[in-house]
C-alpha positions in Angstrom: -42.5 12.0 -1.4 -40.0 9.4 0.0 -37.4 11.1 2.2 -33.8 9.8 2.1 -31.4 11.0 4.7 -27.7 10.9 3.6 -25.4 10.8 6.6 -21.8 11.7 5.4 -21.3 14.0 2.2 -18.0 12.9 0.2 -17.5 10.9 -2.5 -19.9 8.0 -1.4 -22.6 10.2 -0.1 -22.4 12.7 -3.0 -23.1 10.5 -5.7 -26.0 8.8 -4.0 -27.4 12.3 -3.5 -26.6 13.5 -7.1 -28.2 10.0 -8.5 -31.4 10.7 -6.7 -31.6 14.1 -7.4 -30.7 13.9 -11.1 -32.6 11.0 -12.2 -35.5 10.8 -10.0 -38.3 13.0 -9.3 -40.0 13.8 -6.5 -37.1 12.6 -4.4 -36.6 14.3 -0.6 -32.8 14.5 0.1 -31.4 15.6 3.4 -27.5 15.2 3.4 -25.7 15.9 6.7 -22.1 16.4 7.3 -20.2 17.1 10.3 -17.5 19.2 8.2 -17.6 22.9 6.8 -17.2 21.8 3.6 -17.8 19.0 1.1 -16.1 16.5 -1.7 -12.5 17.2 -0.7 -10.2 14.9 -2.7 -7.7 13.8 -0.3 -5.8 11.7 -3.0 -4.7 15.4 -3.7 -3.3 16.4 -0.4 -0.1 15.2 -1.5 0.4 16.7 -4.6 -0.6 20.3 -2.9 1.6 19.8 0.0 4.3 19.1 -2.3 3.6 22.0 -4.7 2.6 20.0 -7.9 -0.3 21.6 -8.3 -1.0 25.6 -7.4 -3.5 25.1 -4.5 -6.2 23.5 -2.9 -9.2 25.0 -4.3 -9.7 22.7 -7.3 -9.8 19.6 -4.6 -12.9 20.6 -4.2 -15.6 19.6 -6.7 -18.8 20.4 -5.5 -20.4 22.6 -3.0 -23.3 22.6 -0.6 -25.2 25.4 -2.8 -25.0 23.0 -5.7 -27.2 20.6 -3.9 -29.2 23.1 -2.4 -30.0 24.4 -6.0 -31.3 20.6 -6.8 -33.5 20.9 -4.1 -31.6 18.9 -1.3 -31.8 20.2 2.2 -28.1 20.1 3.8 -26.8 20.3 7.7 -23.1 21.0 7.3 -20.9 21.3 10.6 -23.4 18.7 12.3 -23.1 15.7 13.9 -25.8 12.7 14.5 -25.5 11.5 17.8 -27.5 8.3 17.4 -30.3 6.7 15.0 -33.4 5.2 16.3 -33.4 2.6 13.5 -36.7 0.8 14.6 -38.4 4.1 14.3 -36.6 5.6 11.6 -34.9 9.0 13.4 -32.1 10.4 13.0 -30.9 12.5 15.9 -28.5 15.3 14.9 -26.7 18.3 16.8 -25.6 21.7 14.9 -21.9 21.8 16.3 -22.1 25.9 15.9 -25.5 26.7 17.2 -25.8 23.9 19.5 -29.1 23.1 18.4 -30.9 19.6 18.4 -33.3 18.4 15.9 -34.4 15.1 14.6 -34.5 14.2 10.9 -37.0 11.3 10.2 -36.8 9.1 7.2 -37.7 6.8 4.8 -34.7 5.5 3.4 -31.3 6.0 5.3 -28.0 6.3 3.4 -25.0 5.2 6.0 -21.8 7.2 4.1 -19.7 8.1 6.9 -16.5 6.7 5.8 -13.2 5.7 7.6 -11.5 6.8 10.2 -7.6 6.9 10.5 -5.7 4.3 12.8 -4.4 6.0 15.8 -2.1 3.7 17.9 -2.2 4.8 21.7 1.5 5.1 22.2 3.8 6.6 24.8 3.9 10.6 23.4 1.6 10.1 21.1 -0.4 13.2 22.4 2.4 15.3 21.8 2.0 18.3 19.4 3.9 18.1 16.2 2.3 14.6 15.4 -0.2 14.5 12.6 -3.0 12.9 10.6 -4.1 13.8 7.0 -7.4 12.5 7.2 -9.0 16.0 6.7 -8.7 19.2 5.1 -8.3 21.1 8.2 -5.4 18.9 9.3 -3.8 19.1 5.7 -3.9 22.9 6.1 -2.1 22.7 9.4 0.6 20.3 8.2 1.2 22.7 5.1 1.8 25.6 7.3 4.0 23.9 9.4 6.4 23.0 6.7 6.9 26.4 5.7 9.0 26.7 9.1 12.4 26.9 8.7 13.4 24.7 12.1 11.2 21.7 10.4 13.8 19.9 8.8 13.6 16.3 9.4 10.1 14.5 9.0 9.2 11.1 9.9 6.3 9.2 8.2 4.6 6.3 9.7 3.0 4.1 7.4 4.2 2.8 3.9 0.8 2.5 2.0 -0.4 4.6 -0.6 -0.6 7.8 1.5 2.6 7.5 3.5 4.5 7.1 0.4 2.9 9.9 -1.7 3.5 12.0 1.6 7.3 11.3 1.3 7.6 12.4 -2.5 5.4 15.5 -1.0 7.9 16.4 1.8 11.0 15.7 -0.3 9.7 18.6 -2.7 9.5 20.6 0.1 13.4 20.2 0.6 12.9 18.1 3.9 14.8 15.0 5.3 12.3 12.6 5.3 12.3 8.8 7.2 9.7 6.3 6.4 8.8 4.0 8.8 6.5 0.7 8.6 6.3 -2.6 10.6 6.1 -4.5 7.4 9.6 -5.4 5.6 8.4 -3.5 2.6 6.6 -0.7 1.0 2.9 -1.0 -0.5 2.3 -4.8 0.6 -1.2 -4.5 0.3 -1.3 -4.0 -3.8 1.9 -5.5 -4.8 4.3 -8.5 -4.7 7.7 -8.1 -3.1 9.4 -7.6 -6.3 7.2 -4.3 -7.0 7.8 -3.7 -3.8 11.4 -3.6 -4.1 11.2 -1.2 -7.3 9.4 1.1 -5.3 11.8 1.0 -2.6 14.9 1.4 -4.8 13.4 4.3 -6.1 12.8 6.0 -3.0 16.1 5.8 -1.9 17.3 6.9 -5.3 15.8 9.9 -4.5 17.1 10.2 -1.0 14.2 8.8 1.2 15.7 7.4 4.6 13.7 4.2 4.6 13.3 2.2 8.2 11.0 -1.1 6.7 10.4 -4.2 9.3 10.3 -1.3 12.5 7.6 -1.0 14.8 7.2 2.4 16.7 7.2 2.2 20.0 6.8 5.7 21.7 7.4 9.7 20.7 9.8 11.8 22.6 9.2 15.6 23.1 10.8 18.5 24.3 9.9 22.3 24.7 10.9 24.3 21.5 7.9 26.7 20.6 9.0 30.2 20.8 9.9 30.1 16.9 6.7 28.6 15.9 5.0 31.5 17.7 7.0 34.1 16.2 6.2 32.3 12.9 2.6 32.9 13.3 2.7 36.2 14.2 4.3 36.7 10.5 1.6 34.9 8.9 -0.7 36.8 6.5 -3.4 34.6 6.2 -6.4 34.6 4.1 -9.7 34.6 6.3 -10.5 31.1 5.7 -7.3 29.8 7.0 -7.4 32.0 10.2 -9.7 29.9 12.4 -7.2 27.0 11.5 -4.2 29.2 12.5 -5.7 30.2 15.5 -6.0 26.7 16.7 -2.5 25.7 15.9 -1.6 29.1 18.0 -3.7 27.8 21.0 -2.2 24.1 20.8 1.5 24.7 20.8 1.3 28.0 23.2 -0.6 25.4 25.8 2.0 22.6 25.2 5.1 22.2 27.3 6.6 20.5 24.5 6.5 19.0 21.0 7.9 15.9 19.4 11.1 15.7 19.2 12.0 11.8 18.1 10.4 8.7 17.3 11.4 5.5 19.0 11.4 2.0 17.4 12.1 -1.1 18.3 15.6 -0.6 16.6 16.7 2.8 17.8 15.8 6.4 18.5 15.4 9.1 15.7 15.7 12.5 15.7 12.5 14.4 14.1 10.8 17.8 13.9 7.6 16.4 12.7 5.7 13.2 12.5 3.2 12.4 10.2 0.7 9.1 10.7 -0.4 7.1 7.6 -1.1 3.8 9.3 -4.3 3.1 7.5 -7.9 3.6 8.2 -10.8 1.5 9.6 -14.4 1.7 8.9 -16.3 4.4 10.9 -19.5 2.1 11.8 -19.9 3.9 15.0 -23.7 4.7 14.3 -24.7 1.5 13.8 -22.4 -1.1 15.5 -24.9 -2.4 17.8 -27.9 -2.6 15.6 -26.4 -3.6 12.2 -24.7 -6.6 11.1 -20.7 -6.3 10.9 -18.0 -7.7 8.7 -15.0 -9.0 11.4 -13.1 -5.7 10.7 -15.9 -3.6 11.8 -17.5 -2.5 8.3 -21.0 -2.7 7.5 -22.2 -6.0 6.2 -24.3 -5.4 2.7 -25.6 -7.3 0.1 -24.9 -6.5 -3.6 -27.5 -3.9 -3.4 -25.9 -2.6 -0.7 -28.4 -2.8 1.9 -27.7 -3.3 5.5 -29.6 -5.8 7.6 -31.9 -3.3 8.6 -34.8 -2.6 6.5 -34.4 0.5 4.2 -30.9 1.1 5.3 -28.1 1.2 3.0 -24.2 1.1 3.4 -22.0 3.0 0.8 -18.1 3.8 0.5 -15.4 3.2 3.2 -17.8 2.1 6.1 -19.4 -0.8 4.3 -18.3 -3.9 2.6 -17.9 -4.8 -1.4 -18.3 -7.7 -3.3 -15.2 -8.6 -5.0 -15.0 -10.1 -8.1 -11.2 -11.7 -7.6 -12.4 -13.4 -4.4 -16.2 -13.8 -5.6 -17.3 -13.0 -2.1 -17.4 -9.9 0.4 -14.4 -7.8 1.2 -13.3 -4.4 2.2 -11.7 -2.2 -0.3 -11.6 1.7 0.8 -10.9 3.5 -2.6 -12.8 6.5 -3.6 -13.5 4.7 -7.1 -15.3 2.5 -5.2 -17.2 4.5 -2.9 -18.4 6.6 -6.0 -20.0 3.5 -7.4 -21.7 2.0 -4.2 -23.3 5.3 -3.7 -24.7 5.1 -7.2 -25.6 1.7 -6.7 -27.7 2.3 -3.5 -29.4 5.5 -4.9 -30.6 3.4 -8.1 -32.5 1.1 -5.7 -33.8 3.6 -3.1 -35.2 5.4 -6.4 -36.9 2.4 -7.9 -34.4 0.6 -10.3 -33.2 -2.7 -8.8 -29.9 -2.9 -9.7 -27.2 -5.3 -8.3 -23.6 -4.0 -7.9 -21.0 -5.0 -10.4 -18.7 -5.9 -7.9 -15.0 -4.5 -7.9 -11.2 -5.5 -8.2 -9.9 -2.7 -6.0 -8.0 -1.2 -9.6 -5.6 1.4 -8.2 -2.6 3.2 -9.2 0.4 5.5 -7.8 2.9 7.7 -9.3 6.3 8.2 -7.3 9.5 10.5 -8.7 8.4 9.1 -12.1 7.6 5.7 -11.4 4.5 4.7 -12.3 2.5 1.4 -10.6 -0.5 0.2 -11.3 -2.4 -2.8 -9.8 -6.0 -4.6 -9.7 -7.2 -7.8 -8.2 -5.3 -10.1 -5.5 -1.8 -10.2 -5.5 0.1 -13.8 -5.3 0.5 -13.7 -1.5 -3.1 -12.5 -0.9 -4.3 -15.1 -3.4 -2.7 -17.7 -1.4 -3.8 -16.3 1.9 -7.3 -16.4 0.6 -7.2 -20.1 -0.2 -6.3 -20.1 -4.1 -3.8 -22.5 -5.2 -2.1 -19.2 -7.2 0.6 -18.8 -9.5 2.2 -15.9 -11.1 3.5 -15.1 -14.4 6.2 -12.3 -15.0 7.9 -10.4 -17.7 9.8 -7.5 -18.1 10.9 -5.8 -21.4 11.1 -2.9 -23.4 8.1 -1.1 -24.5 8.5 -0.4 -28.0 11.0 -2.1 -30.4 14.9 -1.1 -29.8 15.0 1.0 -32.8 12.9 3.7 -31.2 14.5 6.7 -29.9 12.3 6.9 -26.7 11.7 3.9 -24.8 10.8 2.6 -21.2 11.0 -0.7 -19.4 7.8 -2.4 -18.4 7.3 -5.1 -15.7 4.3 -7.1 -15.7 3.3 -9.8 -13.4 -0.1 -11.7 -13.6 -1.8 -13.8 -11.1 -4.0 -16.7 -11.9 -5.8 -19.8 -10.1 -3.7 -23.0 -11.3 -7.4 -24.8 -11.1 -9.9 -23.0 -12.7 -7.0 -20.8 -14.8 -8.7 -17.7 -13.7 -7.3 -14.3 -13.6 -7.0 -13.3 -9.9 -4.7 -10.2 -10.2 -2.3 -7.9 -12.7 0.6 -5.8 -11.4 2.6 -3.5 -13.6 5.1 -0.7 -13.6 7.3 1.6 -15.6 8.7 5.1 -16.0 6.3 5.1 -18.9 2.6 5.9 -18.4 1.1 2.1 -19.1 -1.8 2.7 -16.7 -4.5 1.9 -19.1 -3.6 -1.5 -19.4 -4.5 -2.2 -15.9 -8.4 -1.7 -17.0 -8.0 -4.5 -19.2 -7.0 -6.6 -16.3 -9.8 -5.0 -14.2 -12.3 -6.2 -16.8 -10.7 -9.8 -17.1 -11.1 -10.6 -13.5 -14.8 -9.1 -13.6 -15.5 -11.5 -16.4 -13.7 -14.3 -14.9 -11.5 -14.5 -18.0 -8.7 -17.1 -17.9 -4.9 -16.7 -18.6 -5.2 -18.9 -21.4 -7.8 -16.6 -23.2 -5.3 -13.7 -22.7 -2.5 -15.9 -24.4 -3.7 -15.2 -28.0 -5.7 -11.8 -27.2 -6.1 -9.5 -30.1 -3.5 -6.7 -29.2 -2.4 -4.4 -31.9 1.1 -3.5 -32.7 2.5 -0.4 -33.7 6.2 0.9 -32.6 5.0 4.3 -31.3 2.8 2.0 -28.6 4.7 -1.6 -28.2 6.5 -4.2 -29.6 4.9 -7.0 -32.2 5.3 -9.4 -29.0 3.4 -7.6 -26.5 4.6 -7.5 -22.9 1.0 -8.5 -21.8 0.9 -11.4 -24.6 4.7 -12.4 -23.5 3.6 -12.9 -20.1 0.5 -14.7 -20.1 2.3 -17.0 -22.7 4.8 -18.0 -19.8 1.9 -19.2 -17.8 2.3 -22.7 -16.7 
């Protein structure tokens, strides 16, 4: 019976394990993860912290017991200290008992995900500076926000997590400052006109933007007495007590906590800092043996095989094939993690399956403004060597006689030489999100902008105009 060891049991590892256990018989599956729980949907953290959903329990979509029921062996709260790739052995250590043990394998799946970028700046050690990568860290931040003396919160990083968190913090009645070294928000997913829409939306909802500012240092002062008093009043459920005890120890041993953030533009008083600068691939276990991409991710082929026989890499620790670029890239999204885990598992199970590639489709909804994108922005397309152009269109979604209506902004990016669609971006206060899936398929199928010009798009006043905004944008292409 072939034995597959999966290191990392979040989205990619879970998808791989489910595929092997559900679709292939006589598979021995061993799952290893350093956490106490698995399957946490981190994308729901801002919704929970912002009290848009009741709590965090439904953000866990499966359990270790579910995999044990299927026959998997699971080692939770276990770290992998090293992998002997030549002899196919994984050296493990249980974090609770201290027990060391070895798991041999026929196949190995590296699903170790990503780790947050943490710049080493003066004062970065101060209590009150937090990340939101793990569930435990999210619990800590959530509890800190309940304190009355936490009034001003700085978020560093204006990508998806940072922008989502500023809304959550505002919903908790905090003064919110958003910092980024870039001069616009969401620069990895949208061109400037779309970023400007989101910036206007944030300002209109009371967010203080500090774009084009580089954080240089954090400053601190002693002010922990009120926090210790607060902890004494908490009636925590059993599963939160260990986390709260760690908070207590941290602050009781601290001489000071963060009180200000310094940038190249000034110093700003704050009571809490959330760093959301970004992530990098967690490839520590194989960086000295497996081939890596320029950013440190495991370099894999279309089957998600690494450069070592019988070793696969999936999710945020590995590269992925981009259909927009027609080449390898790095896109850390949960949806990509699931697909890559499925592809690797099928190949291990005996079904040869080439990954279909991805477009990096994504979306965000902040204070009622919905934005979606797929493929390349115009800026990214040109940076990657395309002679690219964009066609834009803005109009009401429905005919003027409809009583409810919303503006829609759309951009299509295409290659002038081949006419191939490279990307699309859409925004509206209406839910126009499903439209981006069409553009995702168009990119995957190498569709041209000219083919979209006369695409059969239905008309009904409840949904759109006879001259649909998609059609009109395509017709506006050079």
